[in-house]
C-alpha positions in Angstrom: -37.8 216.0 138.8 -37.0 212.6 136.8 -34.7 214.4 134.5 -32.5 215.8 136.6 -32.0 212.5 138.9 -31.3 210.8 135.6 -28.9 213.5 134.5 -27.0 213.3 137.6 -26.7 209.4 137.6 -25.1 209.7 134.0 -22.9 212.6 135.3 -21.6 210.2 138.0 -20.3 207.6 135.6 -16.8 208.2 134.6 -16.2 209.0 131.0 -14.3 205.9 130.2 -17.2 203.5 131.3 -19.6 205.7 129.5 -17.6 205.2 126.2 -17.3 201.5 126.9 -21.3 201.4 127.3 -21.7 203.4 124.4 -19.8 201.3 122.4 -21.0 198.1 123.6 -24.8 199.3 123.1 -23.9 200.2 119.4 -22.3 196.8 118.7 -25.2 195.0 120.4 -27.8 197.0 118.3 -26.0 196.4 115.1 -25.3 192.7 115.4 -28.8 192.3 116.3 -30.0 193.4 112.9 -30.8 190.6 110.4 -28.9 191.9 107.5 -30.2 190.6 103.9 -27.8 191.7 101.1 -30.6 191.3 98.7 -28.7 188.7 96.6 -30.9 185.2 95.6 -29.3 181.9 96.3 -27.5 180.8 93.1 -24.1 180.6 91.0 -22.0 182.6 88.6 -21.6 181.5 85.1 -18.8 183.2 83.5 -18.1 184.0 79.7 -15.4 185.6 78.0 -14.9 186.4 74.6 -12.6 188.5 72.4 -13.2 190.4 69.4 -11.8 193.5 67.3 -13.0 196.9 66.7 -11.5 198.0 63.5 -9.8 201.5 62.6 -12.0 203.9 60.7 -15.5 202.6 61.0 -18.2 205.4 60.8 -20.1 207.2 63.6 -23.2 207.6 61.6 -23.9 203.8 61.6 -24.7 201.3 64.4 -22.3 198.6 64.5 -23.0 194.9 65.5 -20.1 192.3 66.6 -21.6 189.1 66.5 -20.1 186.7 68.7 -21.6 183.2 67.6 -21.4 179.6 68.8 -20.6 180.3 72.3 -20.8 177.2 74.5 -22.8 178.3 77.5 -21.5 175.0 79.5 -24.8 175.0 81.4 -25.0 171.4 82.2 -21.4 171.8 83.4 -22.3 174.3 85.7 -25.7 172.4 87.1 -23.4 169.3 87.6 -20.6 171.6 89.6 -23.6 172.7 91.8 -25.5 169.5 92.3 -28.6 171.3 90.4 -31.2 170.4 87.6 -32.5 172.7 85.0 -35.9 172.6 87.1 -34.1 174.1 90.1 -33.2 177.3 88.3 -35.5 180.0 88.3 -33.6 182.6 86.2 -30.6 183.6 84.7 -29.7 187.4 85.1 -26.7 189.3 84.2 -24.7 190.4 87.5 -21.7 192.1 85.9 -20.7 193.0 82.2 -17.8 195.1 80.7 -15.7 195.7 77.6 -11.7 195.7 78.2 -9.0 196.3 75.9 -7.0 193.3 76.2 -3.5 194.8 76.4 -4.3 197.7 78.1 -3.9 200.3 75.3 -7.3 200.5 74.1 -9.0 204.0 74.5 -12.9 203.4 74.5 -13.7 207.0 74.3 -14.9 206.8 70.9 -17.8 204.7 72.1 -21.2 206.6 72.8 -23.6 203.9 73.6 -23.5 200.1 74.3 -26.2 197.3 74.0 -25.0 193.3 74.9 -27.9 191.3 73.3 -28.1 187.3 73.3 -29.9 185.3 70.7 -30.2 182.4 69.2 -28.6 181.7 65.7 -31.8 180.1 64.5 -33.6 183.2 64.8 -31.4 186.3 65.0 -34.6 188.6 65.5 -35.5 187.1 68.8 -32.8 188.7 70.9 -32.7 189.9 74.7 -30.8 193.0 75.8 -28.7 191.5 79.0 -26.6 194.6 79.6 -26.3 198.3 78.3 -24.7 202.0 78.8 -26.0 204.7 77.8 -24.6 207.4 77.8 -21.1 206.0 78.0 -18.8 208.2 79.9 -16.7 210.6 78.1 -13.4 209.0 78.8 -13.9 205.5 80.1 -10.1 204.5 79.3 -9.3 200.9 78.8 -12.3 199.5 80.6 -15.9 200.0 80.0 -18.5 199.0 82.7 -21.8 197.8 81.2 -24.9 197.8 83.4 -26.8 194.6 83.8 -30.5 194.7 82.7 -33.1 192.5 84.9 -33.9 190.5 82.1 -34.4 186.7 82.8 -31.8 185.0 79.9 -32.6 181.6 81.1 -34.1 180.5 77.5 -30.8 181.5 76.1 -28.3 180.2 78.7 -30.1 176.9 79.3 -29.4 175.9 75.8 -25.9 174.0 74.8 -24.8 177.3 72.5 -25.9 180.8 71.9 -24.6 183.9 70.2 -24.0 187.3 71.8 -24.6 190.5 69.6 -22.3 193.6 71.0 -23.9 196.6 69.4 -21.9 200.1 69.5 -23.1 203.6 68.7 -19.9 205.6 68.0 -19.0 209.4 69.1 -16.1 209.4 66.4 -14.2 206.7 64.5 -11.7 204.7 66.2 -8.1 205.9 65.4 -6.3 202.4 66.0 -7.6 198.8 65.6 -8.8 197.7 69.3 -8.3 194.3 70.5 -11.2 194.1 73.3 -12.5 191.5 75.5 -16.2 191.2 76.3 -16.8 189.9 80.2 -20.3 188.3 81.2 -21.0 187.3 84.5 -24.4 185.8 84.6 -26.2 184.6 87.9 -28.4 181.4 87.8 -30.8 181.7 90.6 -32.6 178.7 92.4 
């Protein structure tokens, strides 16, 4: 009996009002949800370094492109955001990519990428902050690299660090490629 009365009430409401009530109910339920984007509070630290991938290097070897003596500007970032080193709980990679500078690079010869940070005083003590395996067959001029979840604060809190871009190749590059490494690190507090 109850269902018949409810259906009768809904049938008696004009279609336009039913639509308005439905939209209001959906908006109300959507706005009442507390949404968390999952990003810890913090600020981004940006780094950009250019390097060359020479023509004709062998696909049977692993190639290391070491970018040394890079200023971290860590203290400058802390000053800009009114934070101290003790406030920072970690530094993680939020974005990384390798891109041809002039838009003419074809990075399809790259099979695998590992981006590592290290201290020049001890090159064997490194941390992988981003990787890509396997690289898409035709990445074109831009190769996005997957950030790792490793905390790299011990490297980025120093005044200077070094980056090792490690490449495994599918085939030798046919042209010299001038590329840019873009890193976006997130300092969380």
